[in-house]
Structure formats: C-alpha cells, structure tokens
C-alpha distance (Angstrom), angle and dihedral (degrees) to the residues before:
residue distance angle dihedral
M1 . . .
P2 3.78 . .
K3 3.78 113.4 .
V4 3.77 135.1 -158.0
T5 3.83 128.3 -161.6
I6 3.80 118.0 -144.0
D7 3.79 121.5 173.9
N8 3.84 89.1 -9.8
L9 3.87 90.1 -56.1
E10 3.76 118.3 118.5
F11 3.79 119.4 -143.4
N12 3.88 133.4 180.0
T13 3.72 106.9 -118.9
E14 3.75 90.6 -145.9
D15 3.83 88.5 66.4
L16 3.82 91.2 61.9
C17 3.78 119.5 99.2
D18 3.77 118.1 -120.6
E19 3.74 92.8 -92.4
G20 3.78 90.9 50.2
K21 3.76 90.6 51.3
E22 3.84 90.0 51.9
E23 3.83 90.6 49.8
L24 3.82 89.8 50.2
A25 3.80 91.2 50.4
R26 3.85 90.2 50.0
L27 3.86 89.6 49.3
Q28 3.79 91.1 50.7
V29 3.85 90.0 51.3
I30 3.78 91.3 50.2
E31 3.85 92.1 47.7
L32 3.80 88.8 52.3
Q33 3.83 91.4 48.6
L34 3.77 91.4 49.1
G35 3.84 91.5 52.9
K36 3.75 89.5 51.0
L37 3.75 92.1 49.4
K38 3.86 91.5 48.6
N39 3.82 88.7 54.3
E40 3.82 91.8 46.9
L41 3.80 90.4 50.0
S42 3.78 90.4 51.7
I43 3.81 89.7 53.2
Y44 3.82 91.3 49.7
K45 3.78 92.1 48.5
T46 3.82 90.3 50.5
A47 3.84 91.7 49.6
R48 3.84 90.3 47.2
N49 3.75 92.6 52.5
S50 3.84 91.2 47.5
Y51 3.84 92.6 51.0
A52 3.85 90.8 46.0
K53 3.79 91.0 51.4
K54 3.81 92.4 49.7
L55 3.78 91.7 46.9
K56 3.85 90.6 50.4
E57 3.74 89.6 51.0
E58 3.79 90.6 50.8
L59 3.76 93.4 48.4
K60 3.77 90.7 47.7
S61 3.82 90.9 52.5
L62 3.79 89.7 49.4
D63 3.80 91.3 50.2
E64 3.75 91.8 48.7
G65 3.81 91.6 50.3
K66 3.80 89.8 57.8
N67 3.76 93.9 56.2
C-alpha cells in the first residue's frame, strides 16, 4: 500500500476517497512545481551575483582610470 505522510501522520493512500486522491495528486504537482521554482530561483541568484561582480569590476577599473 502506498503511504503518504502529512503533518507527521502516515496514511495509506488507498484509504482516501476519490476526492482525497485527487487532492493528493494536486498537492504532489504543487510540490514538484515548488521544487522547480526553487531551483530556478537559485539559478537567477547565481546569475545576479555574477553580473553584479562583473559590474563592480568594471566600475572599479573606471575609477582607477580616473586617478
């Protein structure tokens, strides 16, 4: 029997009514999407940090050129 844990309570998915099984499926889709979004956010943060670093280097070289 497949089991699911919600709020530290374990349930047999086969015990769920049809509506409960549909809600569980929706929840699983949302959890998957949240994981994808977290990964995407991590990529964006890495890119932002890289762009900021390059910009700081450019600004530093411009400032050094003035002196």
